[in-house]
C-alpha positions in Angstrom: -5.3 -12.3 -87.5 -3.1 -9.6 -89.0 -4.1 -6.0 -89.3 -0.7 -4.5 -89.4 -0.1 -1.5 -91.6 1.4 -2.5 -95.0 3.4 0.7 -95.0 5.8 0.1 -92.1 8.3 -2.8 -92.3 8.2 -5.5 -89.7 10.8 -5.1 -86.9 10.0 -7.9 -84.5 8.9 -11.3 -85.6 8.4 -13.8 -82.8 6.8 -17.2 -82.7 6.6 -19.1 -79.4 5.4 -22.6 -80.2 5.7 -23.7 -76.6 6.9 -22.4 -73.3 6.6 -24.6 -70.3 7.4 -24.4 -66.6 7.9 -28.0 -65.6 4.8 -29.9 -66.9 2.7 -26.7 -67.2 2.4 -25.1 -70.6 2.4 -21.3 -70.1 2.4 -20.2 -73.8 1.3 -22.1 -76.9 1.4 -21.1 -80.5 1.8 -17.3 -80.0 2.9 -15.3 -83.0 3.8 -11.7 -82.4 4.9 -9.1 -85.0 5.7 -5.4 -84.3 6.4 -3.0 -87.1 8.9 -0.2 -86.9 7.6 2.8 -85.0 4.6 0.8 -83.7 3.4 0.5 -80.1 1.7 -2.8 -79.3 0.0 -3.3 -75.9 -0.6 -6.7 -74.4 -3.5 -7.2 -72.0 -5.0 -10.3 -70.4 -5.7 -12.0 -67.0 -2.9 -12.9 -64.6 -1.2 -16.1 -65.6 -1.7 -15.7 -69.4 2.0 -15.3 -70.1 2.3 -11.6 -70.8 5.5 -11.1 -68.8 6.9 -14.4 -69.9 6.5 -13.4 -73.5 8.3 -10.1 -72.8 11.2 -12.0 -71.2 11.5 -14.3 -74.2 11.6 -11.3 -76.6 14.1 -9.6 -74.3 16.4 -12.6 -74.5 16.1 -13.2 -70.8 14.4 -16.6 -71.2 15.9 -19.0 -73.8 14.1 -22.1 -72.6 11.3 -22.2 -75.1 10.5 -23.7 -78.5 10.3 -21.1 -81.2 12.1 -18.2 -82.8 12.6 -14.5 -82.3 14.0 -12.2 -85.0 14.6 -8.5 -84.9 15.1 -6.8 -88.3 15.5 -10.2 -89.8 18.3 -11.2 -87.4 17.9 -14.0 -84.8 17.9 -12.9 -81.2 19.4 -15.6 -79.0 20.1 -13.6 -75.8 20.0 -10.0 -74.4 20.8 -7.4 -77.0 21.5 -3.6 -76.9 18.9 -3.5 -79.7 16.2 -4.2 -77.1 15.6 -2.0 -74.1 13.7 -3.1 -71.1 11.7 -1.1 -68.5 10.4 -3.0 -65.5 7.5 -2.3 -63.2 9.9 -0.9 -60.6 12.6 1.6 -61.6 15.4 -0.7 -60.2 17.9 2.1 -59.9 21.1 1.3 -58.1 20.9 3.4 -54.9 24.7 4.1 -54.7 25.0 5.5 -58.2 23.9 9.0 -59.3 20.9 9.3 -61.5 23.2 10.0 -64.5 25.4 7.0 -63.8 22.2 4.8 -63.5 21.0 6.0 -66.9 24.5 5.4 -68.5 25.2 2.2 -66.6 25.6 0.1 -69.7 28.6 2.3 -70.7 30.6 1.3 -67.6 31.5 2.8 -64.3 31.4 6.4 -65.4 28.7 6.0 -67.9 26.9 9.1 -66.6 29.6 11.2 -68.3 28.4 10.1 -71.7 26.8 13.2 -73.5 23.7 11.1 -74.4 22.9 10.8 -70.7 22.3 14.5 -70.1 20.3 14.7 -73.4 18.0 11.9 -72.2 17.6 13.3 -68.7 16.6 16.6 -70.2 14.1 14.9 -72.4 12.4 13.3 -69.4 12.6 16.5 -67.3 15.4 15.3 -64.9 18.3 17.4 -66.2 18.7 19.1 -62.8 18.9 15.7 -61.0 21.8 14.2 -62.9 24.1 14.2 -59.9 21.5 13.3 -57.3 21.1 9.8 -55.8 17.9 7.9 -56.5 16.7 8.5 -52.9 16.1 12.1 -53.9 13.6 11.1 -56.5 9.8 10.5 -56.2 8.3 7.3 -57.6 7.3 9.1 -60.8 10.7 10.7 -61.2 12.5 7.4 -60.7 10.4 5.8 -63.4 11.3 8.7 -65.7 14.9 7.9 -65.0 14.2 4.3 -65.9 12.7 5.3 -69.2 15.9 7.4 -69.9 18.0 4.3 -69.0 15.9 2.1 -71.3 16.6 4.5 -74.2 20.3 5.0 -73.5 21.5 2.2 -75.8 19.3 3.6 -78.6 17.3 0.4 -78.9 15.1 -0.4 -81.8 12.5 -2.0 -79.6 11.5 -1.0 -76.1 9.8 -3.5 -73.8 7.8 -2.2 -70.8 6.3 -4.5 -68.2 3.5 -2.7 -66.4 5.8 0.4 -66.1 3.4 2.8 -64.5 1.3 0.5 -62.1 3.1 1.7 -59.0 2.4 5.4 -59.3 -0.6 7.6 -58.7 -3.2 8.3 -61.4 -2.0 11.8 -62.3 1.7 10.8 -62.5 0.6 7.8 -64.5 -1.1 10.0 -67.1 2.0 12.2 -67.3 4.3 9.2 -67.8 2.1 7.8 -70.5 2.3 11.1 -72.4 6.0 11.2 -71.8 6.5 7.7 -73.1 4.6 8.5 -76.3 6.7 11.6 -76.8 10.1 10.0 -76.4 9.2 6.9 -78.4 8.0 9.1 -81.3 11.1 11.3 -81.0 13.5 8.3 -81.1 11.6 6.3 -83.7 11.5 3.3 -81.3 9.0 0.5 -81.4 7.5 -0.6 -78.1 5.6 -3.5 -76.5 3.7 -2.5 -73.3 2.3 -5.1 -70.9 -0.6 -3.6 -68.9 -3.7 -4.5 -66.9 -5.2 -1.1 -67.6 -7.5 -1.1 -70.6 -7.6 2.7 -70.8 -3.8 2.8 -70.8 -3.6 0.2 -73.5 -6.0 2.1 -75.8 -4.3 5.5 -75.1 -0.8 4.1 -75.8 -1.3 1.4 -78.4 -1.5 1.3 -82.1 -2.8 -2.2 -81.6 -4.0 -4.0 -78.5 -3.5 -7.8 -78.3 -5.8 -9.7 -75.9 -4.2 -12.8 -74.4 -6.1 -15.7 -72.8 -4.7 -18.2 -70.4 -4.4 -22.0 -69.9 -2.3 -21.9 -72.0 -1.4 -18.3 -72.9 -2.4 -17.4 -76.4 -3.5 -14.4 -78.4 -7.3 -14.5 -78.4 -8.1 -11.2 -80.1 -6.7 -8.0 -81.6 -8.0 -4.4 -81.7 -6.5 -1.8 -84.0 -6.7 1.7 -82.4 -7.3 4.0 -85.4 -7.6 7.2 -83.3 -4.9 9.7 -84.4 -2.4 11.2 -82.0 -2.4 13.2 -79.9 -5.4 11.3 -78.4 -8.0 12.8 -76.2 -8.7 10.4 -73.4 -12.4 11.4 -73.6 -12.7 10.4 -77.3 -15.9 8.4 -77.8 -14.1 6.0 -80.1 -11.7 5.1 -77.2 -14.8 4.5 -75.0 -16.3 2.2 -77.7 -13.1 0.2 -78.0 -12.8 -0.1 -74.3 -16.3 -1.7 -74.2 -15.1 -4.2 -76.9 -12.1 -5.1 -74.7 -14.2 -5.4 -71.6 -16.8 -7.6 -73.3 -14.0 -9.8 -74.6 -12.6 -10.3 -71.2 -16.0 -10.8 -69.7 -16.6 -13.7 -72.1 -13.2 -15.1 -71.1 -14.0 -14.9 -67.4 -17.4 -16.5 -67.9 -15.8 -19.4 -69.8 -13.1 -19.8 -67.2 -15.7 -19.9 -64.4 -17.7 -22.5 -66.3 -14.6 -24.6 -66.8 -13.8 -24.4 -63.1 -17.3 -25.4 -62.0 -17.3 -28.3 -64.5 -14.0 -29.5 -63.2 -15.2 -29.3 -59.6 -18.3 -31.4 -60.4 -16.3 -34.0 -62.3 -13.9 -34.3 -59.4 
């Protein structure tokens, strides 16, 4: 299933034929393409391999059968061309906010002029010399977004980046992410359990199923940006996503009951 725009060139082309943890197959026959400037959201039940797939693309897990290329070049490990933003900000508490953002540039990376530019973009210019303990949860995640963009990556990977903040902060961070990704021309893959978030952020939403992890459906979000969260089209697409997962949950429950009876 491929509904990618024919206009934008493919940036990421990943195929994971098999990923195992011991005897357990976590991912099987997953093909993932992301075009330049595109945001793709991954949704699915726990255990379907969303975070594992992100780790493979990031070069943090090389123990799989398959290939990952970025701009036609093979990725066989972590690369500055790929930025990663985790669920928690993971700021180093003994470094200033600026030095955290510029950490990849060395001990005094905070002095790099790109750091202040990024901090200003995310609304933290006045906190450059503060320690992370002075930041709220939302502010710390904004610093993490700035750090993820510091290396000017072509692809940004985000693993449930806003799940630990309150609803209002989450909406603000979602809008901030869209703004900075568009400004930097960066592609992004976002793992989320929030269907509304996936539809607000994504150009496409990929639905993953488990046992083993695989792409089980795709929705193209044709709503132009800036998007209104109350748009009826987003509500219609949310119903499609919910119905797809409801069918998956029913099938899983049926399989579980059948296995119990057979046992």
